[in-house]
DSSP file (Angstrom, degrees, kcal/mol; ACC not computed):
  #  RESIDUE AA STRUCTURE BP1 BP2  ACC     N-H-->O    O-->H-N    N-H-->O    O-->H-N    TCO  KAPPA ALPHA  PHI   PSI    X-CA   Y-CA   Z-CA
    1    1 A N      >       0   0    0      0, 0.0     5,-2.0     0, 0.0     4,-0.2   0.000 360.0 360.0 360.0 -48.3    8.3   -8.1    8.6
    2    2 A N  T   5 +     0   0    0      1,-0.2     0, 0.0     3,-0.2     0, 0.0   0.794 360.0  38.3 -68.2 -30.3    4.8   -8.7    9.8
    3    3 A A  T   5S+     0   0    0      3,-0.1    -1,-0.2     4,-0.1     0, 0.0   0.792 134.5  13.0 -96.6 -26.3    3.7   -5.1    9.4
    4    4 A Y  T  >5S+     0   0    0      3,-0.1     4,-1.6    53,-0.0     5,-0.2   0.786 123.0  44.1-110.7 -56.1    5.4   -4.2    6.1
    5    5 A I  H  >5S+     0   0    0     -4,-0.2     4,-3.0     2,-0.2     5,-0.3   0.993 113.7  43.2 -61.5 -67.9    6.9   -7.1    4.2
    6    6 A F  H  ><S+     0   0    0     -5,-2.0     4,-2.3     1,-0.2     5,-0.2   0.886 116.0  45.2 -54.5 -48.1    4.1   -9.7    4.3
    7    7 A P  H  > S+     0   0    0      0, 0.0     4,-2.7     0, 0.0    -1,-0.2   0.942 114.2  49.4 -60.5 -43.7    1.2   -7.4    3.7
    8    8 A A  H  X S+     0   0    0     -4,-1.6     4,-2.5     2,-0.2    -2,-0.2   0.896 111.6  49.5 -65.2 -36.4    3.0   -5.7    0.8
    9    9 A V  H  X S+     0   0    0     -4,-3.0     4,-2.2     2,-0.2    -1,-0.2   0.872 112.8  47.9 -62.7 -41.4    4.0   -9.1   -0.7
   10   10 A A  H  X S+     0   0    0     -4,-2.3     4,-2.0    -5,-0.3    -2,-0.2   0.887 110.9  50.2 -70.8 -34.6    0.4  -10.3   -0.4
   11   11 A L  H  X S+     0   0    0     -4,-2.7     4,-2.2    -5,-0.2    -2,-0.2   0.930 113.9  46.2 -68.0 -42.4   -1.0   -7.1   -2.0
   12   12 A G  H  X S+     0   0    0     -4,-2.5     4,-2.0    -5,-0.2    -2,-0.2   0.897 113.8  47.1 -67.3 -34.9    1.5   -7.4   -4.9
   13   13 A V  H  X>S+     0   0    0     -4,-2.2     5,-1.7     2,-0.2     4,-1.6   0.880 113.6  48.2 -70.3 -38.3    0.7  -11.1   -5.4
   14   14 A M  H  <5S+     0   0    0     -4,-2.0    -2,-0.2    -5,-0.2    -1,-0.2   0.911 111.2  51.0 -64.0 -43.0   -3.1  -10.5   -5.3
   15   15 A C  H  <5S+     0   0    0     -4,-2.2    -2,-0.2     1,-0.2    -1,-0.2   0.902 120.5  33.6 -71.1 -40.0   -2.9   -7.6   -7.7
   16   16 A C  H  <5S-     0   0    0     -4,-2.0    60,-2.1    -5,-0.2    61,-2.1   0.648 102.5-125.4 -90.6 -12.3   -0.8   -9.5  -10.3
   17   17 A G  T  <5 -     0   0    0     -4,-1.6    -3,-0.2    58,-0.2    59,-0.1   0.948  32.5-160.3  69.6  51.1   -2.3  -13.0   -9.8
   18   18 A S      < -     0   0    0     -5,-1.7    57,-0.2    57,-0.2    -1,-0.2  -0.425  14.5-140.0 -59.8 129.6    1.1  -14.5   -9.2
   19   19 A I  S    S-     0   0    0     55,-1.9     2,-0.3    -2,-0.1    -1,-0.1   0.711  81.7  -3.1 -68.8 -18.1    0.8  -18.3   -9.7
   20   20 A N        -     0   0    0     54,-0.1    -1,-0.0     2,-0.0    54,-0.0  -0.931  69.0-119.6-158.0 176.7    3.1  -18.9   -6.7
   21   21 A I        -     0   0    0     -2,-0.3   -11,-0.0    -3,-0.0   -12,-0.0  -0.765  34.8-174.8-128.5  83.0    5.1  -16.9   -4.2
   22   22 A P    >>  -     0   0    0      0, 0.0     3,-1.2     0, 0.0     4,-0.9  -0.255  43.9-102.4 -72.4 167.0    8.9  -17.8   -4.5
   23   23 A D  H 3> S+     0   0    0      1,-0.3     4,-2.5     2,-0.2     5,-0.2   0.762 116.7  74.2 -66.0 -25.4   11.6  -16.5   -2.1
   24   24 A E  H 3> S+     0   0    0      1,-0.2     4,-2.5     2,-0.2    -1,-0.3   0.900  94.0  52.4 -54.6 -40.1   12.5  -14.0   -5.0
   25   25 A L  H <> S+     0   0    0     -3,-1.2     4,-2.1     2,-0.2    -1,-0.2   0.897 109.9  46.3 -65.8 -39.2    9.4  -12.0   -4.3
   26   26 A F  H  X S+     0   0    0     -4,-0.9     4,-2.1     2,-0.2    -1,-0.2   0.916 112.7  50.2 -70.7 -38.7   10.2  -11.7   -0.6
   27   27 A L  H  X S+     0   0    0     -4,-2.5     4,-2.5     1,-0.2    -2,-0.2   0.913 108.1  53.2 -65.5 -40.3   13.7  -10.7   -1.4
   28   28 A Q  H  X S+     0   0    0     -4,-2.5     4,-2.2     1,-0.2    -1,-0.2   0.871 109.9  49.3 -62.2 -38.8   12.4   -8.1   -3.8
   29   29 A A  H  X S+     0   0    0     -4,-2.1     4,-2.1     2,-0.2    -1,-0.2   0.898 111.5  48.3 -63.6 -41.3   10.3   -6.7   -1.0
   30   30 A A  H  X S+     0   0    0     -4,-2.1     4,-2.2     2,-0.2    -2,-0.2   0.884 110.6  50.9 -60.5 -43.7   13.2   -6.7    1.3
   31   31 A R  H  X S+     0   0    0     -4,-2.5     4,-2.1     2,-0.2    -2,-0.2   0.920 112.8  45.3 -63.8 -45.6   15.3   -5.0   -1.2
   32   32 A R  H  X S+     0   0    0     -4,-2.2     4,-2.3     1,-0.2    -2,-0.2   0.899 111.5  52.4 -64.4 -42.2   12.7   -2.3   -1.8
   33   33 A S  H  X S+     0   0    0     -4,-2.1     4,-2.3     2,-0.2    -1,-0.2   0.890 109.5  50.8 -59.1 -43.8   12.1   -1.9    1.9
   34   34 A L  H  X S+     0   0    0     -4,-2.2     4,-2.6     2,-0.2    -2,-0.2   0.898 108.1  52.0 -68.2 -40.6   16.0   -1.4    2.3
   35   35 A I  H  X S+     0   0    0     -4,-2.1     4,-1.6     2,-0.2    -1,-0.2   0.882 108.8  50.6 -67.8 -39.0   16.1    1.3   -0.4
   36   36 A W  H  X S+     0   0    0     -4,-2.3     4,-1.8     2,-0.2     3,-0.4   0.960 112.7  47.5 -53.3 -52.1   13.3    3.2    1.4
   37   37 A Y  H  X S+     0   0    0     -4,-2.3     4,-1.9     1,-0.2    -2,-0.2   0.881 110.5  49.4 -58.6 -49.1   15.2    3.0    4.5
   38   38 A L  H  < S+     0   0    0     -4,-2.6     4,-0.3     1,-0.2    -1,-0.2   0.787 112.2  49.5 -63.2 -30.7   18.5    4.1    3.0
   39   39 A R  H  < S+     0   0    0     -4,-1.6     3,-0.3    -3,-0.4    -2,-0.2   0.833 119.6  38.0 -74.9 -36.8   16.8    7.1    1.3
   40   40 A K  H >X S+     0   0    0     -4,-1.8     4,-1.7     1,-0.2     3,-1.3   0.661  93.1  80.9 -96.9 -14.0   15.1    8.1    4.6
   41   41 A I  T 3< S+     0   0    0     -4,-1.9    -1,-0.2     1,-0.3    -3,-0.1   0.800  89.7  57.3 -70.7 -17.9   17.8    7.4    7.3
   42   42 A S  T 34 S+     0   0    0     -4,-0.3    -1,-0.3    -3,-0.3    -2,-0.1   0.769 107.8  49.4 -73.1 -22.6   19.5   10.7    6.5
   43   43 A Q  T <4 S-     0   0    0     -3,-1.3     2,-0.3     1,-0.3    -2,-0.2   0.910 126.1  -5.6 -88.2 -38.7   16.2   12.6    7.3
   44   44 A W     <  -     0   0    0     -4,-1.7     2,-1.3     2,-0.1    -1,-0.3  -0.975  68.4-106.8-148.2 165.4   15.4   11.0   10.7
   45   45 A A        +     0   0    0     -2,-0.3     2,-0.4    -3,-0.1    -4,-0.1  -0.389  68.7 127.3 -91.6  56.6   16.5    8.3   13.0
   46   46 A E        -     0   0    0     -2,-1.3    -2,-0.1    -6,-0.2    -3,-0.1  -0.842  48.2-155.5-112.4 149.4   13.8    5.7   12.4
   47   47 A C  S    S+     0   0    0     -2,-0.4    -1,-0.1     1,-0.1   -10,-0.1   0.602  79.3  26.1-101.9  -6.0   14.4    2.2   11.5
   48   48 A T  S    S-     0   0    0    -12,-0.0    -1,-0.1   -11,-0.0     3,-0.1  -0.990  96.7 -81.7-145.0 159.7   11.1    1.5    9.8
   49   49 A P        -     0   0    0      0, 0.0     2,-0.1     0, 0.0    -2,-0.1  -0.141  58.1 -92.0 -55.3 155.4    8.6    3.7    8.1
   50   50 A R    >   -     0   0    0      1,-0.1     3,-2.2     3,-0.1     4,-0.1  -0.466  30.1-120.8 -67.3 143.3    6.1    5.6   10.2
   51   51 A L  G >  S+     0   0    0      1,-0.3     3,-1.2     2,-0.2     4,-0.3   0.766 114.0  62.2 -54.9 -31.2    2.9    3.8   10.9
   52   52 A S  G 3  S+     0   0    0      1,-0.2    -1,-0.3     2,-0.1     3,-0.2   0.698 106.0  47.5 -62.6 -21.8    1.0    6.7    9.3
   53   53 A D  G <> S+     0   0    0     -3,-2.2     4,-2.1     1,-0.1    -1,-0.2   0.180  78.5 108.3 -98.6   8.2    2.9    5.9    6.0
   54   54 A I  H <> S+     0   0    0     -3,-1.2     4,-2.7     1,-0.2     5,-0.2   0.890  76.6  49.2 -68.6 -37.6    2.3    2.2    6.1
   55   55 A Q  H  > S+     0   0    0     -4,-0.3     4,-2.4     2,-0.2    -1,-0.2   0.954 113.9  45.3 -62.8 -49.0   -0.3    2.2    3.2
   56   56 A A  H  > S+     0   0    0      1,-0.2     4,-1.8     2,-0.2    -1,-0.2   0.842 114.1  49.4 -70.4 -30.2    1.9    4.2    0.9
   57   57 A T  H  X S+     0   0    0     -4,-2.1     4,-2.1     2,-0.2    -1,-0.2   0.889 108.8  52.4 -68.1 -42.4    4.9    2.1    1.8
   58   58 A S  H  X S+     0   0    0     -4,-2.7     4,-2.9    -5,-0.2    -2,-0.2   0.879 109.6  51.4 -54.9 -46.3    2.9   -1.1    1.2
   59   59 A V  H  X S+     0   0    0     -4,-2.4     4,-1.8     2,-0.2    -2,-0.2   0.917 109.8  47.2 -55.7 -47.4    2.0    0.3   -2.2
   60   60 A T  H  X S+     0   0    0     -4,-1.8     4,-1.1     2,-0.2    -2,-0.2   0.865 115.2  45.2 -65.1 -39.2    5.6    1.0   -3.1
   61   61 A I  H  X S+     0   0    0     -4,-2.1     4,-1.6     2,-0.2     3,-0.2   0.923 111.7  53.6 -71.8 -45.0    6.8   -2.4   -2.0
   62   62 A A  H  X S+     0   0    0     -4,-2.9     4,-2.3     1,-0.3    -2,-0.2   0.809 105.9  52.4 -67.0 -28.6    3.9   -4.2   -3.7
   63   63 A V  H  X S+     0   0    0     -4,-1.8     4,-2.3    -5,-0.2    -1,-0.3   0.883 109.7  48.5 -75.5 -30.0    4.7   -2.5   -7.1
   64   64 A S  H  X S+     0   0    0     -4,-1.1     4,-1.5    -3,-0.2    -2,-0.2   0.825 111.1  52.8 -72.8 -26.3    8.3   -3.7   -6.8
   65   65 A V  H  X S+     0   0    0     -4,-1.6     4,-3.0     2,-0.2    -2,-0.2   0.918 111.0  45.5 -62.0 -52.6    6.8   -7.2   -6.0
   66   66 A I  H  X S+     0   0    0     -4,-2.3     4,-2.7     2,-0.2     5,-0.2   0.932 109.1  53.8 -66.7 -45.2    4.6   -7.1   -9.1
   67   67 A E  H  X S+     0   0    0     -4,-2.3     4,-2.7     1,-0.2    -1,-0.2   0.941 111.9  46.7 -54.4 -44.5    7.4   -5.9  -11.4
   68   68 A K  H  X S+     0   0    0     -4,-1.5     4,-2.0     2,-0.2    -2,-0.2   0.919 109.3  54.8 -65.0 -42.0    9.6   -8.9  -10.1
   69   69 A A  H  <>S+     0   0    0     -4,-3.0     5,-2.8     1,-0.2     6,-0.7   0.952 112.8  43.8 -58.4 -44.1    6.4  -11.4  -10.7
   70   70 A Y  H ><5S+     0   0    0     -4,-2.7     3,-1.5     1,-0.3    -1,-0.2   0.921 110.7  54.1 -70.6 -39.9    6.3  -10.2  -14.4
   71   71 A E  H 3<5S+     0   0    0     -4,-2.7    -1,-0.3     1,-0.3    -2,-0.2   0.811 112.4  42.2 -55.3 -31.2    9.9  -10.4  -14.7
   72   72 A L  T 3<5S-     0   0    0     -4,-2.0    -1,-0.3    -3,-0.5    -2,-0.2   0.281 113.4-116.4 -96.1   6.2    9.8  -14.1  -13.5
   73   73 A N  T < 5S+     0   0    0     -3,-1.5    -3,-0.2    -4,-0.3    -2,-0.1   0.891  82.8 121.1  60.7  38.1    6.7  -14.8  -15.7
   74   74 A L      < +     0   0    0     -5,-2.8   -55,-1.9    -6,-0.2    -4,-0.2   0.579  42.4 100.6-101.1 -16.2    4.6  -15.6  -12.5
   75   75 A A        -     0   0    0     -6,-0.7   -58,-0.2   -57,-0.2   -57,-0.2  -0.490  45.5-175.2 -79.7 148.1    2.0  -12.9  -13.2
   76   76 A T        +     0   0    0    -60,-2.1     2,-0.6   -59,-0.1   -59,-0.2   0.491  55.9 101.6-111.0 -12.6   -1.5  -14.0  -14.7
   77   77 A V        -     0   0    0    -61,-2.1    -2,-0.0     4,-0.0   -62,-0.0  -0.663  68.5-141.7 -79.8 118.0   -2.9  -10.4  -15.0
   78   78 A Y  S    S+     0   0    0     -2,-0.6     2,-0.2     2,-0.1    -2,-0.0  -0.998  72.5  34.3-134.8 139.8   -2.6   -9.5  -18.7
   79   79 A P  S    S-     0   0    0      0, 0.0    -3,-0.0     0, 0.0     3,-0.0   0.568  96.2-115.6 -68.8 162.3   -1.9   -7.0  -20.2
   80   80 A K        -     0   0    0     -2,-0.2    -2,-0.1     1,-0.1     2,-0.1  -0.545  37.4-106.8 -67.6 131.8    0.5   -5.7  -17.6
   81   81 A P        -     0   0    0      0, 0.0     3,-0.4     0, 0.0    -1,-0.1  -0.394  21.0-137.8 -63.8 134.4   -1.0   -2.5  -16.3
   82   82 A E  S    S+     0   0    0      1,-0.3     2,-0.8    -2,-0.1     3,-0.1   0.924  97.2  38.5 -62.1 -42.4    0.8    0.6  -17.6
   83   83 A N  S  > S-     0   0    0      1,-0.2     4,-1.9     2,-0.0     3,-0.4  -0.800  70.5-179.7-112.9  87.4    0.8    2.5  -14.3
   84   84 A L  H  > S+     0   0    0     -2,-0.8     4,-3.1    -3,-0.4     5,-0.3   0.885  80.0  55.6 -54.9 -45.9    1.4   -0.2  -11.5
   85   85 A E  H  > S+     0   0    0      1,-0.2     4,-2.1     2,-0.2    -1,-0.2   0.885 111.8  40.9 -60.7 -42.2    1.2    2.1   -8.7
   86   86 A Q  H  > S+     0   0    0     -3,-0.4     4,-2.3     2,-0.2    -1,-0.2   0.844 112.6  58.1 -70.8 -34.5   -2.2    3.5   -9.7
   87   87 A F  H  X S+     0   0    0     -4,-1.9     4,-0.7     2,-0.2    -2,-0.2   0.966 108.6  44.6 -60.7 -54.9   -3.2   -0.1  -10.5
   88   88 A V  H >X S+     0   0    0     -4,-3.1     3,-1.0     1,-0.2     4,-0.6   0.891 110.6  53.8 -63.1 -37.9   -2.4   -1.2   -6.9
   89   89 A K  H >< S+     0   0    0     -4,-2.1     3,-1.1    -5,-0.3    -1,-0.2   0.893 104.2  56.9 -64.8 -32.1   -4.1    1.8   -5.3
   90   90 A D  H 3< S+     0   0    0     -4,-2.3    -1,-0.2     1,-0.2    -2,-0.2   0.682 105.2  51.6 -63.8 -17.9   -7.2    1.0   -7.2
   91   91 A Q  H << S+     0   0    0     -3,-1.0    -1,-0.2    -4,-0.7    -2,-0.2   0.492  87.6 104.2 -92.8  -9.7   -7.3   -2.3   -5.7
   92   92 A L  S << S-     0   0    0     -3,-1.1     2,-0.4    -4,-0.6    -3,-0.0  -0.367  77.0-108.4 -75.9 155.1   -7.0   -1.2   -2.1
   93   93 A Y        -     0   0    0     -2,-0.0     2,-0.4     2,-0.0    -1,-0.1  -0.695  31.0-139.7 -82.8 132.4  -10.0   -1.2    0.3
   94   94 A S        -     0   0    0     -2,-0.4    -1,-0.0     1,-0.1     0, 0.0  -0.770  16.9-169.2 -95.0 139.8  -11.2    2.1    1.1
   95   95 A T        +     0   0    0     -2,-0.4     2,-0.8     2,-0.1    -1,-0.1   0.226  55.0 112.7-107.9   9.1  -12.2    2.9    4.6
   96   96 A D        +     0   0    0      2,-0.0    -2,-0.1     0, 0.0     0, 0.0  -0.781  46.0 179.3 -86.0 113.1  -13.8    6.3    3.6
   97   97 A Y        -     0   0    0     -2,-0.8     2,-0.3     0, 0.0    -2,-0.1  -0.824  31.7-111.5-111.1 149.8  -17.4    6.0    4.1
   98   98 A P        -     0   0    0      0, 0.0     2,-0.2     0, 0.0    -2,-0.0  -0.608  40.6-112.5 -77.8 143.9  -20.1    8.6    3.5
   99   99 A T        -     0   0    0     -2,-0.3     0, 0.0     1,-0.1     0, 0.0  -0.485  24.8-171.4 -80.1 145.3  -21.8    9.7    6.8
  100  100 A F        +     0   0    0     -2,-0.2    -1,-0.1     2,-0.1     0, 0.0   0.211  56.0 106.0-113.5  14.2  -25.3    8.9    7.4
  101  101 A I  S    S-     0   0    0      1,-0.0     2,-0.1     3,-0.0     3,-0.1  -0.793  74.7-121.6 -89.6 132.8  -25.6   11.1   10.5
  102  102 A P        -     0   0    0      0, 0.0     2,-0.1     0, 0.0    -2,-0.1  -0.403  30.1 -92.6 -79.8 160.0  -27.6   14.2    9.6
  103  103 A D        -     0   0    0     -2,-0.1     2,-0.3     1,-0.0     0, 0.0  -0.361  42.5-160.3 -66.7 135.9  -26.3   17.5    9.9
  104  104 A T        -     0   0    0     -2,-0.1     2,-0.4    -3,-0.1    -1,-0.0  -0.880   3.8-161.5-120.2 152.9  -27.1   19.2   13.2
  105  105 A Y        -     0   0    0     -2,-0.3     2,-0.4     2,-0.0    -2,-0.0  -0.954  22.8-115.5-132.5 149.4  -27.0   22.8   14.1
  106  106 A E        -     0   0    0     -2,-0.4     2,-0.5     2,-0.0    -2,-0.0  -0.659  27.6-154.6 -81.0 135.8  -26.8   24.7   17.5
  107  107 A Y        -     0   0    0     -2,-0.4     2,-0.9     3,-0.0     3,-0.1  -0.970   8.2-141.6-117.5 122.7  -29.9   26.7   18.2
  108  108 A D    >   -     0   0    0     -2,-0.5     3,-1.1     1,-0.2     4,-0.3  -0.736  13.3-169.8 -89.0 110.0  -29.6   29.7   20.5
  109  109 A L  G >  S+     0   0    0     -2,-0.9     3,-1.3     1,-0.2     4,-0.4   0.777  79.2  70.7 -70.2 -23.4  -32.7   29.7   22.7
  110  110 A S  G >  S+     0   0    0      1,-0.3     3,-0.6     2,-0.2    -1,-0.2   0.690  88.1  64.4 -68.8 -14.0  -31.9   33.1   24.1
  111  111 A K  G <  S+     0   0    0     -3,-1.1    -1,-0.3     1,-0.2    -2,-0.2   0.687  93.2  63.9 -80.1 -15.8  -32.6   34.8   20.7
  112  112 A N  G <         0   0    0     -3,-1.3    -1,-0.2    -4,-0.3    -2,-0.2   0.629 360.0 360.0 -75.7 -17.7  -36.3   33.7   21.0
  113  113 A Q    <         0   0    0     -3,-0.6    -1,-0.2    -4,-0.4    -2,-0.1   0.441 360.0 360.0 -88.3 360.0  -37.0   35.8   24.0
């Protein structure tokens, strides 16, 4: 719950501007997580998504939460984005930074002699 459900619910709520967070949104997140699990269980014997997949999993669950929030008339972001998955991805914090370290090159001193 702490690694997958709560962050995904928070992401979905923040993206759609839900006016409150009823139990239905947590249930929707749990249902979406269960659907993911049932699809993947035949592929490997893991009970939760891999940690390396946590961002993609959170986006998927958040989209499901947003859809439920719109269904319950809780969302305040209008008009509803056409592509919810892309909308959520656009809201994510990016940890990709440009490097400020100058390029370095190896210099072979033996070629100077």
